[in-house]
N, C-alpha and C positions, 0 to 999 in steps of 0.2 A: 438278586443279591441283597436288596433292601430287606427282604423278609428274613434272610439268613442272619444279617447283622442284628436285627431286632431280637431274634431268638437267642443269639449268642449273648447279647447284652442281658437278656432276661436270665440266662443261666449263670452268668457272672455275678448277677445281683444276689438273689436269695435262692436261686435254683428252681423257683416256681414262677410261672407267668400269671399275671393277673388275668382272670377270665372275664370275658365280656358276657354279662348276664343275658344278652339277647342272642349270642352266638353268631354275630354278624362279622363278616370279613370286610375290613375297610380297605379301600384302595383298589384301583383297577388292575394293577399288575399282579395281584395275588392269584387270579384265575389261571394264569399261564405258568405259575411256578410249580415245580415238581414237589411231591411230598418229601419232607425231610424227616429222618428218624434222628431224634436227639437222645443222647445218653445222659445219665445223671451227672457225669463228670465233664460235660461240655463238648463232646464230640458230636458232629453232625454228619449224617450219611445221606447222600443223594444218589438216586439212580440216574446216570447220565442219559440213558435212552429216553427218559421222560423229559429231559431238558432239550435234547436235539430232535425229539420226535422221531427217533429211529425205532427199529424193531427191538423187542426185548430179547436178551441173549438166550441161547439154548445150548444144550450139550454140557451143562455144568460149569461153564466159564463165564463169570460176571466181572464187571468192573464197576467201581463206585467212586464217587468223589467224596473224600473224607476230610473234614477240617476239625481242628481242635479249638479249644477256647481262646487261643492266641491268634486265631484266624489263619493258621498255617494249613494249607490244603495240599493233599496228595491224591493221585489216582491210585486206588488199591485194587488189585486183582484177587478175586476169590475163585478158587477152583475146587469143584467137587470131584473126588477121585472116581475114576471109571469103575473101580471095584465096588464102591459104595452104591453108585447108580445101578449097576447090574444086580447087586444083591437086593436092593430095594425094589427094583422092577420085578424080580423073581418072587419076593415075599408078598408083593401086592398083586400078584398074578397079572402083571403087565399094565396095571392101572396108572402107575407113575413111571413114565418114560423119561429119557434124558431131555426131551423138549418140554417137560412139564414146568409150570410156574412154581411148583413146589420147591424146585431147586433154587430158584431166585430167593424165595422166602428163607430157605435154610442158609444160603450164602450170606444174606443180609443179617440174619440172627447171629451167626457165628462171628461175623465181623463186628457187630455191635457188642457182643459179649467180650470179644478180644480187647477192643479199645477201652471198654469199661473196666475190665479186670486188670489190664496192664497199664492203663493210662498212657498209652503210646500207640503209634502206628505199628502195624506188623512189620517185622524185619524184611527189608527188600520190597516193601509195599506189596507183599503177596501173602496169601493165606490159603492153605490147602485143608479141605474138610475131608476127613477119612472115616468119621463115625457120626451117627446121629445121637443127639442127647435124648434123654427119656421123653422130654416134652415133644421133640420132633418125631419120635416114634408114635406117640399118641396122635400128633398132627397127621402123620402119614396114614394112620388107620382111618381117621376122620375124613381125610382128603379123598379116600376111596369109597366112602359111603354114598 
């Protein structure tokens, strides 16, 4: 939690964090912290399975811990539609299955884009992904190479 507060304070300040010229992580608690995705408007997205050391989700259903710049935190569920997963599997000749980490990447990207564009949590703390954006289509092609 200390790391999250440091990052939120940095975002509240000038939106940029001072970079350590040596690239050293200070403090012993940083090694066990999950990676946080920070949006430019102060939202933080954390993968809970990295926090509790559980298995990564599969089947297109992910949950994330999301907090805003005021430190309000909610669990947000992101679901990839079955139709999209089936169509993508077909188009990639079965290389991207429902269990693929590709879907976690897509869910996280859609959630980050949503909170950045709307400056709010998704309604009902749930987001459904029904289409891939152009960058994700390119990512899917590269994922299969």
